[in-house]
PDB file of N, CA, C and O in Angstrom:
ATOM      1  N   MET A   1     258.416 -42.516 154.482  1.00  0.00           N
ATOM      2  CA  MET A   1     259.386 -41.835 153.506  1.00  0.00           C
ATOM      3  C   MET A   1     259.111 -42.476 152.266  1.00  0.00           C
ATOM      4  O   MET A   1     258.988 -43.700 152.204  1.00  0.00           O
ATOM      5  N   PRO A   2     258.969 -41.465 150.920  1.00  0.00           N
ATOM      6  CA  PRO A   2     258.339 -41.601 149.819  1.00  0.00           C
ATOM      7  C   PRO A   2     259.379 -42.168 149.130  1.00  0.00           C
ATOM      8  O   PRO A   2     260.481 -41.619 149.142  1.00  0.00           O
ATOM      9  N   HIS A   3     259.142 -43.430 148.386  1.00  0.00           N
ATOM     10  CA  HIS A   3     260.121 -43.792 147.179  1.00  0.00           C
ATOM     11  C   HIS A   3     260.272 -43.100 146.259  1.00  0.00           C
ATOM     12  O   HIS A   3     259.380 -42.700 145.511  1.00  0.00           O
ATOM     13  N   GLN A   4     261.273 -42.895 146.200  1.00  0.00           N
ATOM     14  CA  GLN A   4     262.202 -41.802 145.147  1.00  0.00           C
ATOM     15  C   GLN A   4     263.037 -42.847 143.919  1.00  0.00           C
ATOM     16  O   GLN A   4     264.011 -43.582 144.085  1.00  0.00           O
ATOM     17  N   HIS A   5     262.362 -42.618 142.870  1.00  0.00           N
ATOM     18  CA  HIS A   5     262.545 -43.019 141.542  1.00  0.00           C
ATOM     19  C   HIS A   5     263.864 -42.255 140.817  1.00  0.00           C
ATOM     20  O   HIS A   5     263.780 -41.185 140.214  1.00  0.00           O
ATOM     21  N   GLN A   6     264.849 -42.878 140.967  1.00  0.00           N
ATOM     22  CA  GLN A   6     266.073 -42.138 140.184  1.00  0.00           C
ATOM     23  C   GLN A   6     266.192 -42.477 138.726  1.00  0.00           C
ATOM     24  O   GLN A   6     266.068 -43.681 138.501  1.00  0.00           O
ATOM     25  N   THR A   7     266.400 -41.723 137.694  1.00  0.00           N
ATOM     26  CA  THR A   7     266.367 -42.052 136.616  1.00  0.00           C
ATOM     27  C   THR A   7     267.914 -42.270 135.884  1.00  0.00           C
ATOM     28  O   THR A   7     268.559 -41.269 135.570  1.00  0.00           O
ATOM     29  N   ARG A   8     268.314 -43.278 135.702  1.00  0.00           N
ATOM     30  CA  ARG A   8     269.740 -43.125 134.886  1.00  0.00           C
ATOM     31  C   ARG A   8     270.048 -42.204 133.934  1.00  0.00           C
ATOM     32  O   ARG A   8     269.172 -41.715 133.220  1.00  0.00           O
ATOM     33  N   MET A   9     271.093 -41.941 133.854  1.00  0.00           N
ATOM     34  CA  MET A   9     271.328 -41.070 132.429  1.00  0.00           C
ATOM     35  C   MET A   9     271.794 -42.153 131.529  1.00  0.00           C
ATOM     36  O   MET A   9     272.385 -43.168 131.897  1.00  0.00           O
ATOM     37  N   SER A  10     271.440 -41.809 130.193  1.00  0.00           N
ATOM     38  CA  SER A  10     271.773 -42.456 128.905  1.00  0.00           C
ATOM     39  C   SER A  10     273.554 -42.467 128.957  1.00  0.00           C
ATOM     40  O   SER A  10     274.193 -41.662 129.634  1.00  0.00           O
ATOM     41  N   GLU A  11     274.129 -43.460 128.170  1.00  0.00           N
ATOM     42  CA  GLU A  11     275.435 -43.130 127.652  1.00  0.00           C
ATOM     43  C   GLU A  11     275.766 -41.722 127.138  1.00  0.00           C
ATOM     44  O   GLU A  11     276.692 -40.973 127.449  1.00  0.00           O
ATOM     45  N   GLN A  12     274.938 -41.592 126.423  1.00  0.00           N
ATOM     46  CA  GLN A  12     274.995 -40.002 125.610  1.00  0.00           C
ATOM     47  C   GLN A  12     274.925 -38.778 126.318  1.00  0.00           C
ATOM     48  O   GLN A  12     275.648 -37.813 126.071  1.00  0.00           O
ATOM     49  N   GLU A  13     274.071 -38.816 127.185  1.00  0.00           N
ATOM     50  CA  GLU A  13     274.176 -37.671 128.459  1.00  0.00           C
ATOM     51  C   GLU A  13     275.068 -38.075 129.314  1.00  0.00           C
ATOM     52  O   GLU A  13     275.375 -37.139 130.051  1.00  0.00           O
ATOM     53  N   SER A  14     275.509 -38.829 129.506  1.00  0.00           N
ATOM     54  CA  SER A  14     276.408 -39.108 130.868  1.00  0.00           C
ATOM     55  C   SER A  14     278.013 -38.109 129.646  1.00  0.00           C
ATOM     56  O   SER A  14     278.667 -37.099 129.908  1.00  0.00           O
ATOM     57  N   ILE A  15     278.047 -38.939 128.546  1.00  0.00           N
ATOM     58  CA  ILE A  15     279.144 -38.592 127.695  1.00  0.00           C
ATOM     59  C   ILE A  15     279.243 -36.596 127.382  1.00  0.00           C
ATOM     60  O   ILE A  15     280.236 -35.868 127.376  1.00  0.00           O
ATOM     61  N   THR A  16     278.043 -36.321 127.201  1.00  0.00           N
ATOM     62  CA  THR A  16     277.894 -34.690 126.854  1.00  0.00           C
ATOM     63  C   THR A  16     277.796 -34.021 128.056  1.00  0.00           C
ATOM     64  O   THR A  16     277.907 -32.795 128.029  1.00  0.00           O
ATOM     65  N   ASP A  17     277.515 -34.867 129.631  1.00  0.00           N
ATOM     66  CA  ASP A  17     277.740 -33.686 130.657  1.00  0.00           C
ATOM     67  C   ASP A  17     279.131 -33.846 131.016  1.00  0.00           C
ATOM     68  O   ASP A  17     279.453 -32.841 131.650  1.00  0.00           O
ATOM     69  N   LEU A  18     280.197 -34.720 130.894  1.00  0.00           N
ATOM     70  CA  LEU A  18     281.574 -34.891 130.892  1.00  0.00           C
ATOM     71  C   LEU A  18     282.429 -33.849 130.142  1.00  0.00           C
ATOM     72  O   LEU A  18     283.211 -33.036 130.633  1.00  0.00           O
ATOM     73  N   LEU A  19     281.991 -34.122 128.354  1.00  0.00           N
ATOM     74  CA  LEU A  19     282.450 -33.296 127.941  1.00  0.00           C
ATOM     75  C   LEU A  19     282.232 -31.511 128.398  1.00  0.00           C
ATOM     76  O   LEU A  19     283.108 -30.678 128.632  1.00  0.00           O
ATOM     77  N   SER A  20     280.832 -31.370 128.404  1.00  0.00           N
ATOM     78  CA  SER A  20     280.530 -30.135 129.097  1.00  0.00           C
ATOM     79  C   SER A  20     281.766 -29.772 130.090  1.00  0.00           C
ATOM     80  O   SER A  20     282.636 -28.917 129.923  1.00  0.00           O
ATOM     81  N   SER A  21     281.608 -30.555 131.032  1.00  0.00           N
ATOM     82  CA  SER A  21     282.529 -30.075 132.219  1.00  0.00           C
ATOM     83  C   SER A  21     284.248 -29.992 131.728  1.00  0.00           C
ATOM     84  O   SER A  21     284.963 -29.359 132.504  1.00  0.00           O
ATOM     85  N   GLU A  22     284.652 -30.356 130.985  1.00  0.00           N
ATOM     86  CA  GLU A  22     285.656 -30.773 130.520  1.00  0.00           C
ATOM     87  C   GLU A  22     285.972 -29.601 129.752  1.00  0.00           C
ATOM     88  O   GLU A  22     287.141 -29.227 129.652  1.00  0.00           O
ATOM     89  N   LYS A  23     284.955 -28.949 129.161  1.00  0.00           N
ATOM     90  CA  LYS A  23     285.089 -27.798 128.510  1.00  0.00           C
ATOM     91  C   LYS A  23     285.607 -26.675 129.834  1.00  0.00           C
ATOM     92  O   LYS A  23     286.665 -26.070 130.006  1.00  0.00           O
ATOM     93  N   HIS A  24     284.559 -26.725 130.490  1.00  0.00           N
ATOM     94  CA  HIS A  24     284.853 -25.669 131.670  1.00  0.00           C
ATOM     95  C   HIS A  24     285.951 -26.031 132.406  1.00  0.00           C
ATOM     96  O   HIS A  24     286.460 -25.193 133.150  1.00  0.00           O
ATOM     97  N   THR A  25     286.345 -26.995 132.336  1.00  0.00           N
ATOM     98  CA  THR A  25     287.864 -27.033 133.582  1.00  0.00           C
ATOM     99  C   THR A  25     288.882 -26.939 132.646  1.00  0.00           C
ATOM    100  O   THR A  25     289.948 -26.511 133.089  1.00  0.00           O
ATOM    101  N   THR A  26     288.827 -27.301 131.149  1.00  0.00           N
ATOM    102  CA  THR A  26     289.978 -26.862 130.629  1.00  0.00           C
ATOM    103  C   THR A  26     290.033 -25.181 129.981  1.00  0.00           C
ATOM    104  O   THR A  26     291.051 -24.794 129.407  1.00  0.00           O
ATOM    105  N   ALA A  27     288.944 -24.364 130.139  1.00  0.00           N
ATOM    106  CA  ALA A  27     289.005 -22.943 129.877  1.00  0.00           C
ATOM    107  C   ALA A  27     289.664 -22.430 131.657  1.00  0.00           C
ATOM    108  O   ALA A  27     290.348 -21.417 131.802  1.00  0.00           O
ATOM    109  N   ALA A  28     289.331 -23.228 132.669  1.00  0.00           N
ATOM    110  CA  ALA A  28     289.786 -22.442 133.622  1.00  0.00           C
ATOM    111  C   ALA A  28     290.932 -22.973 134.117  1.00  0.00           C
ATOM    112  O   ALA A  28     291.317 -22.829 135.278  1.00  0.00           O
ATOM    113  N   TYR A  29     291.417 -23.508 133.370  1.00  0.00           N
ATOM    114  CA  TYR A  29     293.237 -24.037 133.835  1.00  0.00           C
ATOM    115  C   TYR A  29     293.966 -22.848 132.765  1.00  0.00           C
ATOM    116  O   TYR A  29     295.003 -22.248 133.048  1.00  0.00           O
ATOM    117  N   ASN A  30     293.208 -22.666 131.531  1.00  0.00           N
ATOM    118  CA  ASN A  30     293.729 -21.788 130.610  1.00  0.00           C
ATOM    119  C   ASN A  30     293.814 -20.572 131.628  1.00  0.00           C
ATOM    120  O   ASN A  30     294.920 -20.072 131.832  1.00  0.00           O
ATOM    121  N   THR A  31     292.748 -20.101 132.243  1.00  0.00           N
ATOM    122  CA  THR A  31     293.035 -18.636 133.211  1.00  0.00           C
ATOM    123  C   THR A  31     294.238 -18.906 133.944  1.00  0.00           C
ATOM    124  O   THR A  31     295.274 -18.293 133.687  1.00  0.00           O
ATOM    125  N   PHE A  32     294.175 -19.780 134.838  1.00  0.00           N
ATOM    126  CA  PHE A  32     294.955 -20.225 136.053  1.00  0.00           C
ATOM    127  C   PHE A  32     296.578 -19.939 135.569  1.00  0.00           C
ATOM    128  O   PHE A  32     297.457 -19.381 136.225  1.00  0.00           O
ATOM    129  N   VAL A  33     296.675 -20.608 133.981  1.00  0.00           N
ATOM    130  CA  VAL A  33     297.947 -20.642 133.877  1.00  0.00           C
ATOM    131  C   VAL A  33     298.360 -19.138 133.438  1.00  0.00           C
ATOM    132  O   VAL A  33     299.468 -18.711 133.763  1.00  0.00           O
ATOM    133  N   SER A  34     297.445 -18.331 132.687  1.00  0.00           N
ATOM    134  CA  SER A  34     298.105 -17.318 132.162  1.00  0.00           C
ATOM    135  C   SER A  34     298.191 -16.204 133.124  1.00  0.00           C
ATOM    136  O   SER A  34     298.707 -15.119 132.853  1.00  0.00           O
ATOM    137  N   GLU A  35     297.503 -16.611 134.610  1.00  0.00           N
ATOM    138  CA  GLU A  35     297.411 -15.522 135.625  1.00  0.00           C
ATOM    139  C   GLU A  35     298.129 -15.770 136.662  1.00  0.00           C
ATOM    140  O   GLU A  35     297.918 -15.264 137.765  1.00  0.00           O
ATOM    141  N   THR A  36     299.234 -16.738 136.348  1.00  0.00           N
ATOM    142  CA  THR A  36     299.940 -16.812 137.677  1.00  0.00           C
ATOM    143  C   THR A  36     301.565 -16.308 137.357  1.00  0.00           C
ATOM    144  O   THR A  36     302.186 -16.190 136.301  1.00  0.00           O
ATOM    145  N   ASP A  37     301.883 -16.106 138.585  1.00  0.00           N
ATOM    146  CA  ASP A  37     303.723 -14.663 138.084  1.00  0.00           C
ATOM    147  C   ASP A  37     304.481 -16.338 138.390  1.00  0.00           C
ATOM    148  O   ASP A  37     305.554 -16.370 137.787  1.00  0.00           O
ATOM    149  N   CYS A  38     304.283 -17.312 138.935  1.00  0.00           N
ATOM    150  CA  CYS A  38     305.290 -18.543 139.501  1.00  0.00           C
ATOM    151  C   CYS A  38     305.326 -19.621 138.487  1.00  0.00           C
ATOM    152  O   CYS A  38     304.455 -20.396 138.090  1.00  0.00           O
ATOM    153  N   ALA A  39     306.826 -19.424 138.111  1.00  0.00           N
ATOM    154  CA  ALA A  39     306.772 -20.179 137.066  1.00  0.00           C
ATOM    155  C   ALA A  39     306.848 -21.838 137.274  1.00  0.00           C
ATOM    156  O   ALA A  39     306.567 -22.592 136.342  1.00  0.00           O
ATOM    157  N   ASN A  40     307.270 -22.347 138.633  1.00  0.00           N
ATOM    158  CA  ASN A  40     306.905 -23.431 138.961  1.00  0.00           C
ATOM    159  C   ASN A  40     305.239 -24.042 138.762  1.00  0.00           C
ATOM    160  O   ASN A  40     304.714 -25.066 138.324  1.00  0.00           O
ATOM    161  N   LEU A  41     304.818 -22.800 139.342  1.00  0.00           N
ATOM    162  CA  LEU A  41     302.894 -23.026 139.243  1.00  0.00           C
ATOM    163  C   LEU A  41     302.709 -23.376 137.832  1.00  0.00           C
ATOM    164  O   LEU A  41     302.251 -24.416 137.358  1.00  0.00           O
ATOM    165  N   ARG A  42     303.232 -22.118 137.131  1.00  0.00           N
ATOM    166  CA  ARG A  42     302.762 -22.012 135.421  1.00  0.00           C
ATOM    167  C   ARG A  42     302.914 -23.946 135.110  1.00  0.00           C
ATOM    168  O   ARG A  42     301.976 -24.690 134.824  1.00  0.00           O
ATOM    169  N   GLN A  43     304.364 -24.339 135.282  1.00  0.00           N
ATOM    170  CA  GLN A  43     304.874 -25.214 134.481  1.00  0.00           C
ATOM    171  C   GLN A  43     303.736 -26.908 135.105  1.00  0.00           C
ATOM    172  O   GLN A  43     303.590 -27.996 134.548  1.00  0.00           O
ATOM    173  N   THR A  44     303.192 -26.391 136.372  1.00  0.00           N
ATOM    174  CA  THR A  44     302.522 -27.697 137.192  1.00  0.00           C
ATOM    175  C   THR A  44     301.046 -27.485 136.071  1.00  0.00           C
ATOM    176  O   THR A  44     300.734 -28.277 135.182  1.00  0.00           O
ATOM    177  N   LEU A  45     300.436 -26.423 136.370  1.00  0.00           N
ATOM    178  CA  LEU A  45     299.078 -26.023 135.772  1.00  0.00           C
ATOM    179  C   LEU A  45     298.939 -26.732 134.366  1.00  0.00           C
ATOM    180  O   LEU A  45     298.067 -27.561 134.106  1.00  0.00           O
ATOM    181  N   MET A  46     300.053 -26.234 133.375  1.00  0.00           N
ATOM    182  CA  MET A  46     299.960 -26.271 132.174  1.00  0.00           C
ATOM    183  C   MET A  46     300.251 -28.047 131.644  1.00  0.00           C
ATOM    184  O   MET A  46     299.915 -28.567 130.580  1.00  0.00           O
ATOM    185  N   SER A  47     300.809 -28.520 132.536  1.00  0.00           N
ATOM    186  CA  SER A  47     300.662 -29.971 132.361  1.00  0.00           C
ATOM    187  C   SER A  47     299.599 -30.893 133.145  1.00  0.00           C
ATOM    188  O   SER A  47     299.733 -32.116 133.099  1.00  0.00           O
ATOM    189  N   ILE A  48     298.752 -30.420 133.723  1.00  0.00           N
ATOM    190  CA  ILE A  48     297.361 -30.696 133.929  1.00  0.00           C
ATOM    191  C   ILE A  48     296.474 -30.570 133.322  1.00  0.00           C
ATOM    192  O   ILE A  48     295.582 -31.409 133.194  1.00  0.00           O
ATOM    193  N   GLN A  49     296.538 -29.186 132.667  1.00  0.00           N
ATOM    194  CA  GLN A  49     295.708 -28.275 131.349  1.00  0.00           C
ATOM    195  C   GLN A  49     296.346 -29.290 130.252  1.00  0.00           C
ATOM    196  O   GLN A  49     295.695 -29.190 129.211  1.00  0.00           O
ATOM    197  N   GLN A  50     297.047 -29.916 130.174  1.00  0.00           N
ATOM    198  CA  GLN A  50     297.582 -30.839 128.710  1.00  0.00           C
ATOM    199  C   GLN A  50     297.161 -32.173 129.272  1.00  0.00           C
ATOM    200  O   GLN A  50     297.478 -33.156 128.602  1.00  0.00           O
ATOM    201  N   ASP A  51     296.521 -32.359 130.355  1.00  0.00           N
ATOM    202  CA  ASP A  51     296.107 -33.793 130.925  1.00  0.00           C
ATOM    203  C   ASP A  51     294.321 -33.780 130.266  1.00  0.00           C
ATOM    204  O   ASP A  51     293.719 -34.628 129.607  1.00  0.00           O
ATOM    205  N   GLU A  52     293.919 -32.527 130.758  1.00  0.00           N
ATOM    206  CA  GLU A  52     292.594 -32.363 130.610  1.00  0.00           C
ATOM    207  C   GLU A  52     292.248 -31.845 129.014  1.00  0.00           C
ATOM    208  O   GLU A  52     291.134 -31.727 128.503  1.00  0.00           O
ATOM    209  N   GLN A  53     293.377 -31.619 128.500  1.00  0.00           N
ATOM    210  CA  GLN A  53     292.968 -31.384 127.383  1.00  0.00           C
ATOM    211  C   GLN A  53     293.053 -32.731 126.294  1.00  0.00           C
ATOM    212  O   GLN A  53     292.906 -32.628 125.076  1.00  0.00           O
ATOM    213  N   ARG A  54     293.308 -33.931 126.989  1.00  0.00           N
ATOM    214  CA  ARG A  54     293.602 -35.214 126.289  1.00  0.00           C
ATOM    215  C   ARG A  54     292.380 -36.221 126.758  1.00  0.00           C
ATOM    216  O   ARG A  54     292.117 -37.345 126.329  1.00  0.00           O
ATOM    217  N   ILE A  55     291.830 -35.571 127.615  1.00  0.00           N
ATOM    218  CA  ILE A  55     290.718 -36.094 128.138  1.00  0.00           C
ATOM    219  C   ILE A  55     289.343 -35.681 127.506  1.00  0.00           C
ATOM    220  O   ILE A  55     288.375 -36.406 127.278  1.00  0.00           O
ATOM    221  N   HIS A  56     289.535 -33.976 127.216  1.00  0.00           N
ATOM    222  CA  HIS A  56     288.907 -33.414 126.408  1.00  0.00           C
ATOM    223  C   HIS A  56     288.720 -33.998 125.054  1.00  0.00           C
ATOM    224  O   HIS A  56     287.584 -34.205 124.628  1.00  0.00           O
ATOM    225  N   GLU A  57     289.616 -34.230 124.466  1.00  0.00           N
ATOM    226  CA  GLU A  57     289.672 -34.884 122.963  1.00  0.00           C
ATOM    227  C   GLU A  57     289.243 -35.952 123.044  1.00  0.00           C
ATOM    228  O   GLU A  57     288.389 -36.179 122.187  1.00  0.00           O
ATOM    229  N   ASP A  58     289.535 -37.088 123.987  1.00  0.00           N
ATOM    230  CA  ASP A  58     288.840 -38.738 124.107  1.00  0.00           C
ATOM    231  C   ASP A  58     287.321 -38.581 124.112  1.00  0.00           C
ATOM    232  O   ASP A  58     286.743 -39.320 123.315  1.00  0.00           O
ATOM    233  N   LEU A  59     286.697 -37.921 124.709  1.00  0.00           N
ATOM    234  CA  LEU A  59     285.685 -37.600 124.965  1.00  0.00           C
ATOM    235  C   LEU A  59     285.347 -37.389 123.493  1.00  0.00           C
ATOM    236  O   LEU A  59     284.980 -38.260 122.704  1.00  0.00           O
ATOM    237  N   PHE A  60     285.535 -36.048 123.242  1.00  0.00           N
ATOM    238  CA  PHE A  60     285.137 -35.701 121.964  1.00  0.00           C
ATOM    239  C   PHE A  60     285.068 -36.563 120.881  1.00  0.00           C
ATOM    240  O   PHE A  60     284.300 -36.449 119.926  1.00  0.00           O
ATOM    241  N   ASN A  61     286.017 -37.558 121.086  1.00  0.00           N
ATOM    242  CA  ASN A  61     286.335 -38.650 119.792  1.00  0.00           C
ATOM    243  C   ASN A  61     285.125 -39.873 120.119  1.00  0.00           C
ATOM    244  O   ASN A  61     284.536 -40.534 119.263  1.00  0.00           O
ATOM    245  N   ALA A  62     284.994 -39.933 121.215  1.00  0.00           N
ATOM    246  CA  ALA A  62     283.692 -41.035 121.680  1.00  0.00           C
ATOM    247  C   ALA A  62     282.314 -40.837 121.243  1.00  0.00           C
ATOM    248  O   ALA A  62     281.428 -41.590 120.840  1.00  0.00           O
ATOM    249  N   MET A  63     282.413 -39.641 121.442  1.00  0.00           N
ATOM    250  CA  MET A  63     280.988 -38.609 121.072  1.00  0.00           C
ATOM    251  C   MET A  63     281.090 -38.900 119.333  1.00  0.00           C
ATOM    252  O   MET A  63     280.260 -39.619 118.777  1.00  0.00           O
ATOM    253  N   SER A  64     282.003 -38.363 118.728  1.00  0.00           N
ATOM    254  CA  SER A  64     281.895 -38.630 116.958  1.00  0.00           C
ATOM    255  C   SER A  64     281.579 -39.509 116.587  1.00  0.00           C
ATOM    256  O   SER A  64     280.720 -39.633 115.714  1.00  0.00           O
ATOM    257  N   GLN A  65     282.238 -40.480 117.192  1.00  0.00           N
ATOM    258  CA  GLN A  65     282.456 -42.136 116.975  1.00  0.00           C
ATOM    259  C   GLN A  65     281.151 -42.512 116.772  1.00  0.00           C
ATOM    260  O   GLN A  65     280.781 -43.064 115.736  1.00  0.00           O
ATOM    261  N   ARG A  66     280.388 -42.234 117.748  1.00  0.00           N
ATOM    262  CA  ARG A  66     278.666 -42.879 117.830  1.00  0.00           C
ATOM    263  C   ARG A  66     278.497 -41.988 117.240  1.00  0.00           C
ATOM    264  O   ARG A  66     277.414 -42.434 116.859  1.00  0.00           O
ATOM    265  N   GLY A  67     278.566 -40.756 116.599  1.00  0.00           N
ATOM    266  CA  GLY A  67     277.687 -39.911 115.646  1.00  0.00           C
ATOM    267  C   GLY A  67     277.019 -38.793 116.360  1.00  0.00           C
ATOM    268  O   GLY A  67     276.288 -37.992 115.780  1.00  0.00           O
ATOM    269  N   TRP A  68     277.330 -38.747 117.850  1.00  0.00           N
ATOM    270  CA  TRP A  68     276.312 -37.716 119.005  1.00  0.00           C
ATOM    271  C   TRP A  68     277.294 -36.570 118.858  1.00  0.00           C
ATOM    272  O   TRP A  68     277.508 -35.933 119.889  1.00  0.00           O
ATOM    273  N   TYR A  69     277.978 -36.169 117.669  1.00  0.00           N
ATOM    274  CA  TYR A  69     279.015 -34.937 118.083  1.00  0.00           C
ATOM    275  C   TYR A  69     279.472 -34.495 116.108  1.00  0.00           C
ATOM    276  O   TYR A  69     280.527 -34.892 115.613  1.00  0.00           O
ATOM    277  N   SER A  70     278.661 -33.839 115.480  1.00  0.00           N
ATOM    278  CA  SER A  70     279.492 -33.981 114.397  1.00  0.00           C
ATOM    279  C   SER A  70     279.958 -32.434 114.569  1.00  0.00           C
ATOM    280  O   SER A  70     279.616 -31.554 115.359  1.00  0.00           O
ATOM    281  N   VAL A  71     280.881 -32.477 113.495  1.00  0.00           N
ATOM    282  CA  VAL A  71     281.641 -30.822 113.528  1.00  0.00           C
ATOM    283  C   VAL A  71     281.381 -30.939 111.724  1.00  0.00           C
ATOM    284  O   VAL A  71     281.626 -32.095 111.378  1.00  0.00           O
ATOM    285  N   PRO A  72     281.127 -30.406 111.007  1.00  0.00           N
ATOM    286  CA  PRO A  72     281.368 -29.938 109.418  1.00  0.00           C
ATOM    287  C   PRO A  72     282.722 -29.574 109.306  1.00  0.00           C
ATOM    288  O   PRO A  72     283.381 -28.709 109.883  1.00  0.00           O
ATOM    289  N   ARG A  73     283.023 -30.461 108.394  1.00  0.00           N
ATOM    290  CA  ARG A  73     284.551 -30.130 107.907  1.00  0.00           C
ATOM    291  C   ARG A  73     284.818 -28.711 107.262  1.00  0.00           C
ATOM    292  O   ARG A  73     283.935 -28.359 106.480  1.00  0.00           O
ATOM    293  N   ALA A  74     285.844 -27.849 107.437  1.00  0.00           N
ATOM    294  CA  ALA A  74     285.792 -26.760 107.033  1.00  0.00           C
ATOM    295  C   ALA A  74     286.255 -26.826 105.808  1.00  0.00           C
ATOM    296  O   ALA A  74     286.763 -27.913 105.533  1.00  0.00           O
ATOM    297  N   ALA A  75     286.255 -25.946 104.881  1.00  0.00           N
ATOM    298  CA  ALA A  75     286.828 -25.677 103.836  1.00  0.00           C
ATOM    299  C   ALA A  75     288.245 -25.235 103.874  1.00  0.00           C
ATOM    300  O   ALA A  75     288.769 -24.501 104.711  1.00  0.00           O
ATOM    301  N   ASP A  76     288.890 -25.912 102.624  1.00  0.00           N
ATOM    302  CA  ASP A  76     290.680 -25.961 102.621  1.00  0.00           C
ATOM    303  C   ASP A  76     290.794 -23.981 102.655  1.00  0.00           C
ATOM    304  O   ASP A  76     291.610 -23.390 103.361  1.00  0.00           O
ATOM    305  N   GLN A  77     289.828 -23.309 101.773  1.00  0.00           N
ATOM    306  CA  GLN A  77     289.876 -21.827 102.115  1.00  0.00           C
ATOM    307  C   GLN A  77     289.689 -20.929 103.121  1.00  0.00           C
ATOM    308  O   GLN A  77     290.218 -19.846 103.372  1.00  0.00           O
ATOM    309  N   GLU A  78     288.665 -21.710 103.765  1.00  0.00           N
ATOM    310  CA  GLU A  78     288.661 -21.526 105.593  1.00  0.00           C
ATOM    311  C   GLU A  78     290.120 -21.723 106.345  1.00  0.00           C
ATOM    312  O   GLU A  78     290.921 -20.905 106.800  1.00  0.00           O
ATOM    313  N   VAL A  79     290.116 -23.030 106.284  1.00  0.00           N
ATOM    314  CA  VAL A  79     291.602 -23.202 106.902  1.00  0.00           C
ATOM    315  C   VAL A  79     292.822 -21.899 106.876  1.00  0.00           C
ATOM    316  O   VAL A  79     293.374 -21.189 107.716  1.00  0.00           O
ATOM    317  N   GLN A  80     292.857 -22.079 105.335  1.00  0.00           N
ATOM    318  CA  GLN A  80     293.955 -21.038 104.431  1.00  0.00           C
ATOM    319  C   GLN A  80     293.529 -19.534 105.376  1.00  0.00           C
ATOM    320  O   GLN A  80     294.417 -19.090 106.104  1.00  0.00           O
ATOM    321  N   ASN A  81     292.488 -18.968 105.340  1.00  0.00           N
ATOM    322  CA  ASN A  81     292.314 -17.498 105.805  1.00  0.00           C
ATOM    323  C   ASN A  81     292.568 -17.711 107.409  1.00  0.00           C
ATOM    324  O   ASN A  81     293.254 -16.797 107.868  1.00  0.00           O
ATOM    325  N   ALA A  82     292.265 -18.482 108.163  1.00  0.00           N
ATOM    326  CA  ALA A  82     292.147 -18.637 109.186  1.00  0.00           C
ATOM    327  C   ALA A  82     293.955 -18.675 109.826  1.00  0.00           C
ATOM    328  O   ALA A  82     294.450 -17.849 110.592  1.00  0.00           O
ATOM    329  N   LYS A  83     294.674 -19.944 109.195  1.00  0.00           N
ATOM    330  CA  LYS A  83     296.499 -19.549 109.088  1.00  0.00           C
ATOM    331  C   LYS A  83     296.716 -18.120 109.056  1.00  0.00           C
ATOM    332  O   LYS A  83     297.304 -17.532 109.963  1.00  0.00           O
ATOM    333  N   THR A  84     296.210 -17.499 107.934  1.00  0.00           N
ATOM    334  CA  THR A  84     296.983 -16.113 107.438  1.00  0.00           C
ATOM    335  C   THR A  84     296.757 -15.161 108.589  1.00  0.00           C
ATOM    336  O   THR A  84     297.652 -14.510 109.128  1.00  0.00           O
ATOM    337  N   LYS A  85     295.150 -15.136 109.001  1.00  0.00           N
ATOM    338  CA  LYS A  85     294.683 -14.371 110.272  1.00  0.00           C
ATOM    339  C   LYS A  85     295.612 -14.561 111.328  1.00  0.00           C
ATOM    340  O   LYS A  85     296.246 -13.618 111.800  1.00  0.00           O
ATOM    341  N   TYR A  86     295.729 -15.760 111.733  1.00  0.00           N
ATOM    342  CA  TYR A  86     296.570 -16.087 113.104  1.00  0.00           C
ATOM    343  C   TYR A  86     297.708 -15.629 112.712  1.00  0.00           C
ATOM    344  O   TYR A  86     297.995 -14.841 113.613  1.00  0.00           O
ATOM    345  N   ASN A  87     298.857 -15.596 111.677  1.00  0.00           N
ATOM    346  CA  ASN A  87     300.178 -15.217 111.177  1.00  0.00           C
ATOM    347  C   ASN A  87     300.110 -13.763 111.473  1.00  0.00           C
ATOM    348  O   ASN A  87     300.804 -13.305 112.380  1.00  0.00           O
ATOM    349  N   GLN A  88     299.256 -12.940 110.711  1.00  0.00           N
ATOM    350  CA  GLN A  88     298.930 -11.435 110.830  1.00  0.00           C
ATOM    351  C   GLN A  88     298.893 -10.848 112.602  1.00  0.00           C
ATOM    352  O   GLN A  88     299.328  -9.861 113.195  1.00  0.00           O
ATOM    353  N   VAL A  89     298.150 -12.030 112.958  1.00  0.00           N
ATOM    354  CA  VAL A  89     298.325 -11.278 114.483  1.00  0.00           C
ATOM    355  C   VAL A  89     299.513 -11.558 115.210  1.00  0.00           C
ATOM    356  O   VAL A  89     300.132 -10.822 115.979  1.00  0.00           O
ATOM    357  N   LYS A  90     299.731 -12.670 114.874  1.00  0.00           N
ATOM    358  CA  LYS A  90     301.258 -13.539 116.068  1.00  0.00           C
ATOM    359  C   LYS A  90     302.046 -12.342 115.483  1.00  0.00           C
ATOM    360  O   LYS A  90     302.644 -11.724 116.363  1.00  0.00           O
ATOM    361  N   GLY A  91     302.203 -11.859 114.259  1.00  0.00           N
ATOM    362  CA  GLY A  91     303.527 -10.719 113.433  1.00  0.00           C
ATOM    363  C   GLY A  91     303.347  -9.427 114.226  1.00  0.00           C
ATOM    364  O   GLY A  91     304.287  -8.692 114.528  1.00  0.00           O
ATOM    365  N   GLN A  92     301.592  -9.123 114.657  1.00  0.00           N
ATOM    366  CA  GLN A  92     301.616  -7.601 115.422  1.00  0.00           C
ATOM    367  C   GLN A  92     302.303  -7.728 116.781  1.00  0.00           C
ATOM    368  O   GLN A  92     302.768  -6.714 117.301  1.00  0.00           O
ATOM    369  N   LEU A  93     302.411  -9.135 117.498  1.00  0.00           N
ATOM    370  CA  LEU A  93     302.776  -9.158 119.029  1.00  0.00           C
ATOM    371  C   LEU A  93     304.435  -8.514 118.784  1.00  0.00           C
ATOM    372  O   LEU A  93     305.177  -8.338 119.750  1.00  0.00           O
TER     373      LEU A  93
END
């Protein structure tokens, strides 16, 4: 049997992979929550979703602290524009 060489992932690659998985997981839970008609199941899924979002945040923070994931700071005007747009859409519902 030939010798198989396994390459270990770096810490950055591992955390990046985990973060990517969490993005997909939280998106899936969002779909599950919005598409169930059972109140008890919805509450359970929302609780799990919050846990997953905390994990996602922890991974993001770990990457950010190491300089592996940087997000440019939004200008104050951009933040205000997003809030205004959100409130307009919210008011139409």
